C-alpha positions, 0 to 999 in steps of 0.5 A: 491549488496542488500539493505543496509538500509531501514528506512521507506517505506509506502504502501497504501492497500485495505485490511489491514488485508491481507497485514499484514498477507502477510508481516508477512509470509515474516518474518516481525513482527507487531509493532502495529496498529492505526487509523488516523484521524483529522486535522493533518491527514487531513493537512498532506494528503491534503484532508479533512475528512481523516479516516485511519488505519495504521499498522507498520511492522518491518524487522527482523533485527529491523531497517526497517519498512513498514507502511501499510495504508488503507483509510476508507474515503473519498471513494476510487476513481478508475481511468479508464485506460488511454489505453486498456491493452495489454497482449499476451492473451488479445491482438487482433489476428493481434497484437500478437506476437509483 
C-alpha cells in the first residue's frame, strides 16, 4: 500500500537552493519562498532571534506539501556523535564481518 495522503511535511535543510532543486527534480513545484523572523517565529520555535527562510514545495497532484526550512540564526550547533560510527569499511579489523 502506498501513501494515501500527505498534507504537510517540514524538513530543515542546510542548503535551501539545493533542496529546492532536488525536490523540483522529483517532480514537485515551488509554490513560494519567504523569510521568517520576529516574535511569532521566536515563540513558535521556542528560541529568541530566529531568522529563517522557507520554501514551500507542492506535489504534482496539488494536495501534498513539503516545507523546506533553513535557519540563518541562531548559529547551527552540530552535536558530537554519542558513539563512533560502525561501518564495514571503517570498523577495526577485529570487528569486521559482525
